[in-house]
C-alpha positions as CSV (number, residue, x, y, z in Angstrom):
1,M,0.1,0.1,0.1
2,S,2.9,2.8,1.1
3,Q,0.4,5.8,0.9
4,T,2.3,8.6,2.8
5,Y,0.0,11.3,3.7
6,F,1.5,14.2,3.1
7,K,3.1,13.7,-0.3
8,N,-0.7,14.2,-1.3
9,F,-1.0,17.6,-0.3
10,N,-0.9,20.6,-3.0
11,I,2.4,22.6,-3.9
12,I,1.8,26.2,-3.4
13,T,4.1,29.0,-3.5
14,Y,4.7,31.0,-0.3
15,A,7.4,33.6,0.0
16,N,8.2,32.6,-3.4
17,T,9.0,29.3,-2.1
18,P,7.8,25.9,-3.3
19,A,5.6,24.4,0.3
20,L,3.1,21.9,0.9
21,D,-0.4,23.5,1.4
22,L,-1.1,22.7,5.0
23,T,-4.3,24.6,5.3
24,E,-6.0,21.9,3.8
25,R,-7.4,19.2,6.2
26,I,-9.0,15.6,6.2
27,I,-11.4,15.0,8.8
28,V,-12.8,11.7,9.9
29,R,-16.6,11.6,10.1
30,N,-17.2,11.6,13.7
31,G,-18.1,8.4,15.5
32,T,-17.3,6.3,12.4
33,Q,-14.1,5.0,14.3
34,Y,-16.4,3.4,16.8
35,N,-18.0,1.2,14.2
36,P,-17.2,-2.6,15.0
37,Y,-17.3,-3.7,11.3
38,Q,-14.5,-1.3,10.3
39,Y,-12.6,-0.8,13.7
40,Y,-11.2,-2.7,16.6
41,P,-9.8,-1.4,19.8
42,L,-6.7,-1.9,20.7
43,D,-4.6,-1.6,24.1
44,I,-1.1,0.0,23.1
45,S,1.5,-1.9,25.3
46,D,4.3,0.2,26.9
47,G,6.9,1.1,24.3
48,V,4.8,0.4,21.1
49,R,4.8,3.0,18.5
50,A,2.1,4.0,15.8
51,D,4.5,3.0,13.1
52,M,5.1,-0.6,14.8
53,I,1.2,-0.9,15.0
54,S,0.8,0.0,11.4
55,Y,2.9,-2.5,10.4
56,Q,1.8,-5.3,12.8
57,N,-1.6,-4.7,11.5
58,W,-1.2,-3.5,8.0
59,G,2.0,-4.5,6.6
60,D,3.0,-1.1,6.1
61,P,5.1,1.3,8.8
62,Y,4.2,4.4,6.7
63,A,0.6,4.2,6.8
64,S,0.6,5.4,10.8
65,W,-0.9,8.4,9.4
66,I,-4.1,6.7,9.3
67,L,-3.9,5.8,13.1
68,Y,-3.5,9.6,13.9
69,L,-6.2,10.6,11.5
70,T,-8.9,8.1,12.6
71,N,-8.3,8.7,16.2
72,N,-8.0,12.5,16.1
73,I,-4.6,12.9,16.9
74,I,-3.1,16.2,16.4
75,D,0.2,15.9,18.1
76,P,1.8,12.5,17.3
77,Y,4.3,12.7,20.3
78,Y,2.2,13.7,23.2
79,D,-1.4,13.1,21.8
80,F,0.0,9.3,21.6
81,Y,0.0,7.1,24.4
82,L,2.9,8.2,26.5
83,T,5.3,5.4,28.6
84,Q,6.0,6.4,32.1
85,E,9.7,7.7,31.4
86,Q,7.9,9.5,28.3
87,F,5.2,10.6,30.3
88,N,7.9,12.3,32.7
89,E,9.5,14.3,30.7
90,F,6.4,15.4,29.4
91,I,5.4,16.9,32.5
92,K,9.0,18.5,33.3
93,G,8.8,20.0,30.1
94,K,5.1,21.3,30.4
95,Y,4.9,22.3,34.2
96,G,8.7,22.2,35.2
97,T,8.5,19.5,38.2
98,T,6.1,16.8,38.8
99,V,5.6,18.4,42.3
100,R,4.8,21.9,40.4
101,A,2.0,19.9,38.3
102,Q,0.7,18.2,41.4
103,N,0.0,21.3,42.8
104,T,-1.3,23.5,40.0
105,I,-5.2,23.5,39.5
106,L,-6.6,23.7,36.1
107,Y,-10.1,23.9,37.0
108,Y,-13.0,22.5,39.0
109,K,-15.7,19.9,38.5
110,V,-18.7,18.5,40.3
111,D,-17.5,15.4,42.5
112,W,-20.3,13.0,42.2
113,T,-18.0,9.6,42.4
114,D,-18.4,7.3,45.2
115,D,-21.0,9.9,47.0
116,M,-23.3,8.0,49.5
117,P,-26.9,7.9,49.0
118,I,-29.2,10.0,51.2
119,S,-32.4,9.6,53.0
120,I,-35.7,11.1,51.5
121,A,-35.7,12.7,55.1
122,G,-32.2,14.1,54.5
123,Y,-32.8,15.2,51.0
124,N,-35.9,17.4,52.1
125,A,-33.4,18.7,54.9
126,L,-31.5,20.3,52.3
127,D,-31.5,23.7,51.2
128,A,-33.1,24.6,47.4
129,H,-29.7,25.0,45.9
130,E,-28.2,21.8,47.2
131,M,-30.7,19.6,46.2
132,K,-30.0,20.3,42.4
133,Y,-27.0,18.0,42.9
134,Y,-29.1,15.1,43.7
135,E,-32.0,13.0,42.1
136,P,-34.5,10.3,43.2
137,N,-33.8,7.0,42.9
138,Y,-36.7,4.7,42.5
139,A,-38.0,1.2,43.1
140,N,-40.4,-0.4,40.9
141,G,-40.1,2.3,38.6
142,S,-42.3,5.0,40.9
143,F,-41.3,4.4,44.4
144,I,-38.7,6.9,45.6
145,V,-36.0,4.7,48.0
146,N,-33.7,7.3,48.7
147,Y,-31.4,10.2,46.6
148,I,-28.2,9.7,44.8
149,R,-25.8,12.3,43.3
150,K,-26.4,13.4,39.7
151,K,-23.8,12.1,37.6
152,D,-23.5,15.1,36.1
153,D,-20.0,16.3,34.9
154,L,-20.2,19.8,35.4
155,T,-17.1,22.1,35.1
156,V,-16.1,26.0,36.0
157,T,-13.2,27.4,35.4
158,T,-12.4,28.5,38.9
159,N,-14.0,28.4,42.2
160,Y,-13.3,32.3,42.7
161,M,-11.0,35.2,41.6
162,L,-10.0,37.6,44.6
163,Q,-7.9,40.9,44.3
164,L,-5.3,41.2,47.1
165,T,-3.7,44.6,48.3
166,I,-0.2,44.1,49.4
167,S,2.8,46.0,50.2
168,G,6.4,45.2,50.7
169,N,6.6,43.1,47.6
170,T,10.1,43.4,46.0
171,V,10.2,40.7,43.7
172,A,7.5,39.8,40.9
173,F,5.3,36.7,41.4
174,S,5.5,34.2,38.4
175,N,2.7,33.5,36.2
176,N,0.1,30.8,37.6
177,E,2.6,29.9,40.3
178,V,1.2,28.9,43.8
179,I,1.2,31.3,46.5
180,N,0.9,30.3,50.2
181,I,-1.5,32.5,51.8
182,S,-1.4,33.0,55.7
183,Y,-3.8,35.7,57.6
184,V,-3.2,34.8,60.7
185,F,-0.8,32.6,62.5
186,G,-1.8,29.1,62.1
187,S,-4.5,29.6,59.2
188,N,-2.8,28.1,55.7
189,G,-4.2,28.7,52.3
190,T,-3.0,28.6,48.6
191,A,-4.3,30.2,45.4
192,Q,-2.7,30.5,42.0
193,F,-1.0,34.0,40.9
194,V,-3.1,35.4,37.8
195,A,-1.8,39.0,37.5
196,G,-0.9,42.1,39.5
197,N,1.8,44.7,40.3
198,S,3.6,45.6,43.5
199,T,0.5,46.8,45.3
200,N,-2.4,44.7,44.0
201,I,-2.5,41.0,42.7
202,I,-5.5,38.7,41.5
203,V,-5.3,35.0,42.2
204,Q,-7.9,32.2,41.7
205,H,-8.3,28.5,42.6
206,G,-8.2,29.1,46.0
207,V,-8.0,26.1,48.7
208,G,-8.0,26.3,52.5
209,D,-7.9,29.6,54.1
210,A,-7.0,31.2,51.0
211,F,-9.7,34.5,51.7
212,P,-10.6,35.6,55.2
213,A,-13.8,36.1,57.1
214,P,-16.3,37.4,57.1
215,D,-16.7,36.2,53.5
216,N,-15.5,32.7,54.7
217,P,-17.2,31.5,57.8
218,N,-15.0,28.3,57.6
219,A,-12.2,30.1,57.8
220,N,-12.5,32.3,61.2
221,V,-9.3,34.3,60.1
222,V,-9.2,38.2,59.5
223,I,-6.7,40.3,57.8
224,G,-4.4,41.8,60.4
225,P,-0.4,42.6,60.8
226,N,0.7,39.1,60.5
227,S,-1.2,38.5,56.8
228,F,1.4,37.7,54.2
229,C,1.7,35.6,50.9
230,I,4.7,34.2,49.5
231,G,5.3,32.8,46.0
232,V,6.6,29.2,45.7
233,D,8.5,29.5,42.7
234,S,9.5,33.2,42.4
235,G,10.1,33.5,46.5
236,A,7.9,36.6,46.5
237,T,6.8,37.7,49.7
238,A,4.4,40.7,50.4
239,A,2.0,41.8,53.3
240,I,-1.6,41.5,52.7
241,T,-3.5,44.8,53.7
242,G,-6.8,44.2,51.9
243,Y,-8.9,42.0,49.6
244,S,-11.9,42.0,47.2
245,F,-13.9,39.6,45.0
246,V,-13.1,40.1,41.6
247,S,-15.9,36.8,40.6
248,R,-17.1,33.9,42.3
249,N,-18.1,30.9,40.7
250,I,-19.1,28.4,43.6
251,A,-20.8,29.1,46.8
252,I,-19.1,28.4,50.1
253,D,-22.0,26.1,51.0
254,E,-21.8,24.3,47.7
255,E,-18.0,23.7,47.9
256,V,-18.9,20.3,49.0
257,F,-20.0,19.0,45.8
258,W,-17.0,20.5,43.8
259,S,-13.4,19.3,43.6
260,P,-10.3,20.8,42.1
261,V,-9.0,19.3,39.2
262,Y,-4.9,19.2,39.2
263,A,-2.8,19.2,36.5
264,Y,-0.9,16.0,37.1
265,D,-4.2,14.3,37.7
266,Y,-5.5,15.6,34.2
267,E,-2.6,14.4,32.3
268,V,-2.7,11.2,33.8
269,E,-6.1,10.5,32.9
270,K,-5.3,12.1,29.5
271,N,-2.5,9.9,28.9
272,S,-4.5,6.7,29.9
273,G,-7.1,7.4,27.7
274,N,-4.9,7.8,24.7
275,R,-3.6,4.0,25.5
276,I,-6.8,2.6,23.7
277,I,-7.2,3.4,20.4
278,N,-9.2,2.2,17.3
279,V,-7.7,0.4,14.5
280,M,-9.0,0.2,11.1
281,K,-9.4,-3.3,9.7
282,S,-7.1,-4.2,6.9
283,N,-9.5,-4.6,4.4
284,Y,-10.7,-1.0,4.7
285,V,-7.3,0.6,4.7
286,P,-6.7,0.8,1.0
287,P,-9.7,2.4,-0.2
288,F,-9.6,4.9,2.9
289,A,-6.0,5.8,1.9
290,N,-6.7,6.1,-1.8
291,R,-10.0,8.1,-1.0
292,T,-7.9,10.4,1.1
293,A,-5.2,10.9,-1.5
294,N,-7.9,12.2,-3.9
295,L,-9.7,14.5,-1.6
296,L,-6.2,16.1,-0.7
297,S,-5.1,16.4,-4.1
298,Q,-8.2,18.4,-4.9
299,V,-7.6,22.2,-5.5
300,I,-10.3,23.8,-4.0
301,R,-10.6,27.7,-5.2
């Protein structure tokens, strides 16, 4: 077969130089890769490359582009399943260190996993805005036994954004770095730097005592002479003299229903998902390759 992908692109002139017209693209119809008559799932073993899979299944290592195209893999290096060693290098290159990835929050999601059912009385005792996270569990089609968490994969970009008024800062905070926050002795909170200057900074993804009372009744801490913040990466230190909310996406009494998604866990889950790919059955490969070549060779004006 040996039908390579890029040789089928049109040649155009760019900056007086012949070049492949990479603005054209072929998209596989959504859902077709799950057709059991045309594809079968494959669990990628550690160290197995796309060209090896292509050779083992189709007898042509240069047809690996079909794996990428049919599995919507844009980046053949990092959208393909990574071994543990490759994954560690990826984390280091993207986040700096594993620890930083483990402490960096990307967004928040509703956490409904492994949550115990509550009784009908327990549900009726909830506030109206808490009831939306539950749904009835029926027996015999109509009798409510109890209430269980709704399996809704809702997400928000952050729980809140806070502006801190600071003083005494001589070193700039780093982009997206974790900042340790303490308002009184013994209080601990963290947030991530968004933007700011020597007098005001904006932080998000607050955890623990990252903002004080009275807005946070669970914290019981207030801004005082010993309130300060420290950047984990930059080492920037500043006294905190005031605060105000920029935005708030999750109410305090709803925080129990939400969990932060950390960068490391996100990348682990994504890489684990990349381990299973759909492989086209060999009898469909030649016509697919020829059809792709024909489409790419067409000049669209």
